[in-house]
N, C-alpha and C positions, 0 to 999 in steps of 0.2 A: 437048375435048382438043387441038383444032387451034390454040387460042389461042397456045400456046408453040412451035408447030412452026417450026423454022428460026431461032428467036430464040437469043441468046447469054446465058447466065446464069453469072455468077461467084459461086462459093460459097467463102468463107474458112472455115478450120477444117473442111475437107471430108473429112478422113481418118477421122473417127469421129463418133458421136453424132448430134446434130441436123444438123450440116453434111453428113455422109455421107448421111443420110436425105433431106435437101433435094436434094442432087445427084442421087440416084437418082429422086426424085419428079419433078423437072423434066425429067430425061432421059426418063422414061416418057411424059411429055407432049410429047415431040418436040423439046426444046431442046438446043442444043449447050452443053456444060458446061466451064467453066474451073475446075479443082480446085486450090485453094490451101491449103497447109498446110506444116508443117516436115518431116514424115516422108516421104521419097521413096518408100520401099517401100510404105507404107500408101496413098499417093496412086496408085501404080501398080496396086495391088489394086482400088481403087475404079474407076479408069479401065477396068480389065479387065472389071469387072462391068457397066459402062455400054456397053462396045463392041458388045454384041449388040443394043442398042436405039437407040443414038444415038452422037454423036461427043463425045469428051471429051479434054481435054489436061490433064495434071498439071503444075503450075508450083510448084516448091518455093519457099515464101514464108514468111518470118518477118514477120508483120504489124507487129511493133514496129520494123522497119527500113524507113525511107522508101524507100530504093532498091529493096528487094525488092518493095514494093507498086507502085512506078512500073513496074518491069520486068514484073510480072504483068499489069498493065493493057495495057502495050504489046504483050505476047505475045498477049493475047486479041484485040487489034485486028489484029495481024499474021495470026493464024490465021483469024479469023471476020469481020473487017471491021466489026463493030458490037458494041455492048454494050447489052442490053435490060434486064437485071436484075442488081443486085449485092446479094448477101445477106451482110451483115457479121455473121458468126456466130462467128468465132474468139474464144475467150475463156478466161480462167483465173479461178479463185476462190481465196479464202483463208479461213482459219478460226482466228481468234485475237482476243483482246481488243486494242483499239486501243492501250492504254497499254503492252502487252507486245510488240506487233509491231515488228519492225525496220523502219525507214523504207524499206529496199530492197524489202521485200515490197509496201508500198503503191505504190512507184514501178513495180515490175514489173507489177502488176495494171493500173495506169493505162496503162502503155505498150502493153500488148496490147489491153485492152478498149476504151479510149478512143482513144489515138493510132493504134492499128491501124485503127479506123473512120475517123479523120481522114484518114490517108494513102490508104487504098483509095478513099474517097469523093472526095477531092480530085482524084485522077488520072482517076477514072472519070466524074466528074460531067459534063464537057463532052459525052461520048459518050452518057450517059443523057439529057441534055437534047435532044441531036440526035435520039434515037430515041423521045423522049417516054416513057421507060422508068420502071422502078421501083427505088427505093433502099430497101432493107430493113435494119433494125437489129434483131438478136435481143437484146432487152433481158430484163427479168425483173421479177417483183414486187419484187425488191430495188432496182429503178429507180423504184419508186413509194413504197416504205417503207424507211427505213434499218434494215437487219437487224443485230441485235447479234451480235458475233463475226465479222462480215463487212463491216466498215466500208469497206475499200478496194473490195470488189466492188460494194457499194451505190453508193459515190461514182462509180465508173466507169460504172455503168449510168445514174445520174442525169445524168452529164455527156453520155453518148451520146444520151440522150433530148433534152436541151436542144439539142445540136448538130443533130440531125435535125429538130427542130421549127423551128429557125431556118432551115435549108436549105429546108424545106417552104414557109415563108412567103416567103422570098426568091424562090422560083421559082413563086409562085402562078399566074402567067400564062404559064409556059413549058411547061406540059404534063407536068411532072415529078410522078410519084407517089411519095410517101414513106410507108412502112409501119413502125410500131413494133410489134413482136411480143413479147409477154410470155408465154412458154410455162408458167411456173410450174415446180414440181418435175417434172423429166423424167428418166427412166432414161438415164443417160449416164455418161461417165467423168470429168465435171468435178469431182465431189466427191472421187473417188479421187486426182485430180491437184491438188487444192487445196493451197495452200501453208500451212505452219504459221507460227508467229510468227518463226521463224528463216529462212524461205524454203525449207525442205525440203518435199518432197512428202509429204502425210500418209498416202497409201497406201490406207487403207480408207475406204469411205463411211460416214458416221455415220447413214445412213438406209436404210430397206428399199427398194431400187431396184425390186423386183418389184411393188410396189404403186403405182408412179408411171406417169404417161402415157408411152407409148413414143415414141421419136423419129419413127417412121414416121407415127404419127397427127399429131404436131406438123407434120411436113413437108407432109402432105396439106392441113392447114388453112392453112398459110402459102401454099402454091401457090394455093389457092382465094382467099385474101385478096388476093394479088397480082392475080389475074385480075379480081376485083371492085373492085380499086383502093381497098381499105379503108384508112382512116387509122390505126386501132389494132386490135390483136388481143390479147385477154386470154383465155388458156386456163385451164382447170380451175376448178372451183367455188370452191376455196380462193383462187385468184388474184382472181376477181371479187369475192368477199366482202371480201378484204383491201383492194382499191381502194375499195370502197364505204365500208367502215369508216374508211379514212384520210381520207375527205372529211367524214364526219358525226360520227364518234366516235373521233377520233385518240388520246385518252388511254386509252380502252378498248382500242384496238388495240395500244398500247404494251405493256399488261399481257399481252394474249393472245399476242403475238409472243414476248415474253420467256419466258413460261411454256412455250410450245410448243418453242422452240429449246433451252431449258434441259434438256429431256428427252432430247436427243440423246445418244448414247453418247459419253463423254469430252468432254462439252460444256466449252468454255473458261470458261463462267460457270455458276453455280448459283443457285437461289432463295435 
């Protein structure tokens, strides 16, 4: 538990879901937390929860805005003087056929999921290298396999993984640790907030959230992976099977994924 004591951890998308759970998990382990998200009230609530166990500062941040990301990193350095871990978690999903989706939907998903990771990483990287710290990207099985009805989401996660892999190799001899974490389907608000083909929030989750892995379990496993400086973290049996099939039986996986997602309520595509 002392591994994170006194270290500074930045978590984007920290107001809910996996991001909030990560912030609380790292705080329990003694880290100082920089909470980044767009909702100031939600950030204040998370900071208040952390206040009894560690230090936390909320920094209102829209990761799709470069200036917000630069300010967030500068604020972290001003308050804590170092950055040891950055968890790029902020993200948004979409649910629509590519041919029907408005281009603005694709751009918005990329701006948050990919460019948000670019901006936060760009400004935090010198400090992470100085501390020989950890750069974490919260990806998805959608970053391993293109999911039907979620083209922009998959594209953004593929792009994120390529970015982090390049950064890992570029800093092979600098002591930088890079972790790509793929939680699989996790109970959170990401599906409720997913965009439809017109860019509106869909509202209801198409899946049974109660049967999914909980954010707290994901956060605990991410913290352990950072401590062990793991390269990759693939959670849930479904996620591990998906990655395995993608390597050895890709055509079979195409059919399995199609049939599985076609069963979702109000699926944008059918058998």
